[in-house]
Structures are given as structure tokens and as C-alpha cells.
Backbone atoms as SQL, in Angstrom:
CREATE TABLE atoms (id INTEGER PRIMARY KEY, chain TEXT, resi INTEGER, resn TEXT, atom TEXT, x REAL, y REAL, z REAL);
INSERT INTO atoms VALUES
  (1, 'A', 1, 'MET', 'N', 15.432, 39.619, -147.069),
  (2, 'A', 1, 'MET', 'CA', 14.544, 39.052, -146.086),
  (3, 'A', 1, 'MET', 'C', 14.806, 39.864, -144.706),
  (4, 'A', 2, 'LYS', 'N', 13.725, 40.611, -144.385),
  (5, 'A', 2, 'LYS', 'CA', 13.847, 41.273, -143.136),
  (6, 'A', 2, 'LYS', 'C', 13.207, 40.512, -141.964),
  (7, 'A', 3, 'PHE', 'N', 13.855, 40.747, -140.824),
  (8, 'A', 3, 'PHE', 'CA', 13.471, 40.110, -139.595),
  (9, 'A', 3, 'PHE', 'C', 13.176, 41.174, -138.642),
  (10, 'A', 4, 'ASN', 'N', 11.833, 41.305, -138.298),
  (11, 'A', 4, 'ASN', 'CA', 11.409, 42.302, -137.328),
  (12, 'A', 4, 'ASN', 'C', 11.406, 41.648, -135.999),
  (13, 'A', 5, 'PHE', 'N', 12.302, 42.003, -135.058),
  (14, 'A', 5, 'PHE', 'CA', 12.429, 41.315, -133.771),
  (15, 'A', 5, 'PHE', 'C', 11.071, 41.520, -133.014),
  (16, 'A', 6, 'PHE', 'N', 10.525, 42.653, -132.951),
  (17, 'A', 6, 'PHE', 'CA', 9.369, 42.884, -132.113),
  (18, 'A', 6, 'PHE', 'C', 8.171, 42.307, -132.572),
  (19, 'A', 7, 'LYS', 'N', 7.977, 42.016, -133.842),
  (20, 'A', 7, 'LYS', 'CA', 6.813, 41.310, -134.358),
  (21, 'A', 7, 'LYS', 'C', 6.947, 39.753, -134.325),
  (22, 'A', 8, 'GLU', 'N', 8.187, 39.225, -134.541),
  (23, 'A', 8, 'GLU', 'CA', 8.362, 37.846, -134.723),
  (24, 'A', 8, 'GLU', 'C', 8.528, 37.165, -133.296),
  (25, 'A', 9, 'VAL', 'N', 9.044, 37.809, -132.319),
  (26, 'A', 9, 'VAL', 'CA', 9.292, 37.144, -131.056),
  (27, 'A', 9, 'VAL', 'C', 8.089, 37.391, -130.095),
  (28, 'A', 10, 'LYS', 'N', 7.637, 36.238, -129.640),
  (29, 'A', 10, 'LYS', 'CA', 6.478, 36.266, -128.666),
  (30, 'A', 10, 'LYS', 'C', 6.969, 36.536, -127.310),
  (31, 'A', 11, 'LEU', 'N', 6.490, 37.589, -126.748),
  (32, 'A', 11, 'LEU', 'CA', 6.987, 37.947, -125.359),
  (33, 'A', 11, 'LEU', 'C', 6.109, 37.189, -124.294),
  (34, 'A', 12, 'PRO', 'N', 6.622, 36.850, -123.256),
  (35, 'A', 12, 'PRO', 'CA', 5.858, 36.189, -122.204),
  (36, 'A', 12, 'PRO', 'C', 4.713, 37.096, -121.652),
  (37, 'A', 13, 'LYS', 'N', 3.708, 36.563, -121.087),
  (38, 'A', 13, 'LYS', 'CA', 2.519, 37.333, -120.710),
  (39, 'A', 13, 'LYS', 'C', 2.833, 38.328, -119.543),
  (40, 'A', 14, 'ILE', 'N', 3.751, 37.994, -118.687),
  (41, 'A', 14, 'ILE', 'CA', 4.130, 38.961, -117.598),
  (42, 'A', 14, 'ILE', 'C', 4.727, 40.237, -118.133),
  (43, 'A', 15, 'ILE', 'N', 5.488, 40.130, -119.243),
  (44, 'A', 15, 'ILE', 'CA', 6.012, 41.268, -119.913),
  (45, 'A', 15, 'ILE', 'C', 5.008, 42.179, -120.501),
  (46, 'A', 16, 'ARG', 'N', 4.043, 41.544, -121.103),
  (47, 'A', 16, 'ARG', 'CA', 2.933, 42.345, -121.654),
  (48, 'A', 16, 'ARG', 'C', 2.164, 43.059, -120.625),
  (49, 'A', 17, 'GLN', 'N', 1.924, 42.458, -119.485),
  (50, 'A', 17, 'GLN', 'CA', 1.107, 42.997, -118.366),
  (51, 'A', 17, 'GLN', 'C', 1.790, 44.070, -117.602),
  (52, 'A', 18, 'TYR', 'N', 3.117, 43.975, -117.359),
  (53, 'A', 18, 'TYR', 'CA', 3.923, 44.863, -116.589),
  (54, 'A', 18, 'TYR', 'C', 5.259, 45.236, -117.301),
  (55, 'A', 19, 'PRO', 'N', 5.060, 46.055, -118.354),
  (56, 'A', 19, 'PRO', 'CA', 6.337, 46.359, -119.022),
  (57, 'A', 19, 'PRO', 'C', 7.264, 47.274, -118.372),
  (58, 'A', 20, 'ILE', 'N', 6.771, 48.187, -117.585),
  (59, 'A', 20, 'ILE', 'CA', 7.722, 49.170, -116.815),
  (60, 'A', 20, 'ILE', 'C', 8.461, 48.402, -115.795),
  (61, 'A', 21, 'VAL', 'N', 7.808, 47.495, -115.085),
  (62, 'A', 21, 'VAL', 'CA', 8.418, 46.773, -114.001),
  (63, 'A', 21, 'VAL', 'C', 9.483, 45.771, -114.615),
  (64, 'A', 22, 'PHE', 'N', 9.166, 45.318, -115.719),
  (65, 'A', 22, 'PHE', 'CA', 10.154, 44.450, -116.443),
  (66, 'A', 22, 'PHE', 'C', 11.462, 45.163, -116.818),
  (67, 'A', 23, 'TRP', 'N', 11.232, 46.367, -117.348),
  (68, 'A', 23, 'TRP', 'CA', 12.480, 47.152, -117.749),
  (69, 'A', 23, 'TRP', 'C', 13.125, 47.663, -116.456),
  (70, 'A', 24, 'VAL', 'N', 12.450, 47.970, -115.410),
  (71, 'A', 24, 'VAL', 'CA', 13.152, 48.311, -114.172),
  (72, 'A', 24, 'VAL', 'C', 14.047, 47.156, -113.637),
  (73, 'A', 25, 'VAL', 'N', 13.459, 45.990, -113.692),
  (74, 'A', 25, 'VAL', 'CA', 14.246, 44.860, -113.190),
  (75, 'A', 25, 'VAL', 'C', 15.414, 44.622, -114.110),
  (76, 'A', 26, 'ILE', 'N', 15.277, 44.778, -115.391),
  (77, 'A', 26, 'ILE', 'CA', 16.475, 44.644, -116.336),
  (78, 'A', 26, 'ILE', 'C', 17.508, 45.607, -115.970),
  (79, 'A', 27, 'VAL', 'N', 17.126, 46.803, -115.821),
  (80, 'A', 27, 'VAL', 'CA', 18.107, 47.891, -115.432),
  (81, 'A', 27, 'VAL', 'C', 18.847, 47.617, -114.181),
  (82, 'A', 28, 'LEU', 'N', 18.113, 47.117, -113.141),
  (83, 'A', 28, 'LEU', 'CA', 18.696, 46.821, -111.860),
  (84, 'A', 28, 'LEU', 'C', 19.693, 45.650, -111.994),
  (85, 'A', 29, 'HIS', 'N', 19.276, 44.616, -112.765),
  (86, 'A', 29, 'HIS', 'CA', 20.244, 43.484, -112.998),
  (87, 'A', 29, 'HIS', 'C', 21.503, 43.966, -113.783),
  (88, 'A', 30, 'VAL', 'N', 21.355, 44.748, -114.685),
  (89, 'A', 30, 'VAL', 'CA', 22.517, 45.194, -115.460),
  (90, 'A', 30, 'VAL', 'C', 23.443, 46.060, -114.566),
  (91, 'A', 31, 'GLY', 'N', 22.867, 46.877, -113.755),
  (92, 'A', 31, 'GLY', 'CA', 23.549, 47.683, -112.773),
  (93, 'A', 31, 'GLY', 'C', 24.331, 46.723, -111.804),
  (94, 'A', 32, 'LEU', 'N', 23.638, 45.754, -111.393),
  (95, 'A', 32, 'LEU', 'CA', 24.346, 44.809, -110.435),
  (96, 'A', 32, 'LEU', 'C', 25.489, 44.069, -111.065),
  (97, 'A', 33, 'VAL', 'N', 25.284, 43.570, -112.230),
  (98, 'A', 33, 'VAL', 'CA', 26.422, 42.901, -112.947),
  (99, 'A', 33, 'VAL', 'C', 27.607, 43.869, -113.222),
  (100, 'A', 34, 'VAL', 'N', 27.290, 45.055, -113.640),
  (101, 'A', 34, 'VAL', 'CA', 28.378, 46.116, -113.868),
  (102, 'A', 34, 'VAL', 'C', 29.125, 46.440, -112.533),
  (103, 'A', 35, 'GLY', 'N', 28.245, 46.605, -111.463),
  (104, 'A', 35, 'GLY', 'CA', 28.923, 46.810, -110.169),
  (105, 'A', 35, 'GLY', 'C', 29.785, 45.680, -109.733),
  (106, 'A', 36, 'LEU', 'N', 29.355, 44.494, -109.927),
  (107, 'A', 36, 'LEU', 'CA', 30.167, 43.288, -109.540),
  (108, 'A', 36, 'LEU', 'C', 31.520, 43.289, -110.314),
  (109, 'A', 37, 'LEU', 'N', 31.345, 43.603, -111.631),
  (110, 'A', 37, 'LEU', 'CA', 32.467, 43.393, -112.483),
  (111, 'A', 37, 'LEU', 'C', 33.489, 44.581, -112.141),
  (112, 'A', 38, 'TYR', 'N', 33.066, 45.731, -111.695),
  (113, 'A', 38, 'TYR', 'CA', 34.035, 46.788, -111.443),
  (114, 'A', 38, 'TYR', 'C', 34.376, 46.989, -109.929),
  (115, 'A', 39, 'SER', 'N', 33.867, 45.945, -109.104),
  (116, 'A', 39, 'SER', 'CA', 34.236, 46.065, -107.748),
  (117, 'A', 39, 'SER', 'C', 35.723, 45.618, -107.553),
  (118, 'A', 40, 'ASN', 'N', 36.355, 46.268, -106.561),
  (119, 'A', 40, 'ASN', 'CA', 37.725, 46.195, -106.383),
  (120, 'A', 40, 'ASN', 'C', 38.033, 45.204, -105.309),
  (121, 'A', 41, 'VAL', 'N', 37.696, 43.925, -105.453),
  (122, 'A', 41, 'VAL', 'CA', 37.986, 42.908, -104.481),
  (123, 'A', 41, 'VAL', 'C', 39.236, 42.083, -104.990),
  (124, 'A', 42, 'GLN', 'N', 40.331, 42.257, -104.201),
  (125, 'A', 42, 'GLN', 'CA', 41.526, 41.575, -104.669),
  (126, 'A', 42, 'GLN', 'C', 41.467, 40.101, -104.342),
  (127, 'A', 43, 'CYS', 'N', 41.120, 39.716, -103.148),
  (128, 'A', 43, 'CYS', 'CA', 40.816, 38.403, -102.744),
  (129, 'A', 43, 'CYS', 'C', 40.105, 38.276, -101.518),
  (130, 'A', 44, 'TRP', 'N', 39.495, 37.135, -101.181),
  (131, 'A', 44, 'TRP', 'CA', 38.669, 37.006, -99.995),
  (132, 'A', 44, 'TRP', 'C', 39.694, 36.397, -98.970),
  (133, 'A', 45, 'LYS', 'N', 39.816, 37.164, -97.849),
  (134, 'A', 45, 'LYS', 'CA', 40.763, 36.695, -96.767),
  (135, 'A', 45, 'LYS', 'C', 39.848, 36.179, -95.585),
  (136, 'A', 46, 'ILE', 'N', 40.234, 34.992, -95.166),
  (137, 'A', 46, 'ILE', 'CA', 39.486, 34.406, -94.010),
  (138, 'A', 46, 'ILE', 'C', 40.211, 34.879, -92.766),
  (139, 'A', 47, 'PRO', 'N', 39.607, 35.486, -91.780),
  (140, 'A', 47, 'PRO', 'CA', 40.231, 35.930, -90.600),
  (141, 'A', 47, 'PRO', 'C', 40.804, 34.817, -89.808),
  (142, 'A', 48, 'LYS', 'N', 41.914, 35.035, -89.131),
  (143, 'A', 48, 'LYS', 'CA', 42.540, 33.973, -88.344),
  (144, 'A', 48, 'LYS', 'C', 41.755, 33.911, -87.077),
  (145, 'A', 49, 'GLN', 'N', 41.558, 32.711, -86.626),
  (146, 'A', 49, 'GLN', 'CA', 40.814, 32.459, -85.407),
  (147, 'A', 49, 'GLN', 'C', 41.792, 32.231, -84.308),
  (148, 'A', 50, 'THR', 'N', 41.535, 32.934, -83.219),
  (149, 'A', 50, 'THR', 'CA', 42.418, 32.836, -81.996),
  (150, 'A', 50, 'THR', 'C', 41.610, 32.082, -80.982),
  (151, 'A', 51, 'VAL', 'N', 42.406, 31.368, -80.135),
  (152, 'A', 51, 'VAL', 'CA', 41.909, 30.515, -79.083),
  (153, 'A', 51, 'VAL', 'C', 41.902, 31.357, -77.796),
  (154, 'A', 52, 'LYS', 'N', 40.768, 31.593, -77.154),
  (155, 'A', 52, 'LYS', 'CA', 40.630, 32.296, -75.841),
  (156, 'A', 52, 'LYS', 'C', 40.976, 31.427, -74.715),
  (157, 'A', 53, 'LEU', 'N', 41.891, 31.824, -73.956),
  (158, 'A', 53, 'LEU', 'CA', 42.256, 31.075, -72.711),
  (159, 'A', 53, 'LEU', 'C', 41.640, 31.743, -71.519),
  (160, 'A', 54, 'GLY', 'N', 40.905, 31.090, -70.700),
  (161, 'A', 54, 'GLY', 'CA', 40.377, 31.869, -69.675),
  (162, 'A', 54, 'GLY', 'C', 39.304, 31.187, -68.989);
């Protein structure tokens, strides 16, 4: 039993109207996720607040 993904799955109307824009958005999202995974953030530090006298 063969399952042909592209024939069996019904794509939304927006994908059929704008396929290039859809794939550009997919590539940008994948790039964003990969960038966030490989970002080198050790921890988020809250700066100390000082009181100004004057």
C-alpha cells in the first residue's frame, strides 16, 4: 500500500495561491529556530538598580 503525501494531503488555499511566499516563510522560521538553538546565552542577568541621591 503506497501513500503519496502530495496527492493525499489537502493543502490550505493560501499555500496553493502563494507557494513561494509559503516556502520563504518556512525557511525563515527554520532559520529562526536554529539561530535560537545555537545562540550562546548562558543566563539572563537582571542589572542591579542603584538609588540616586541628589
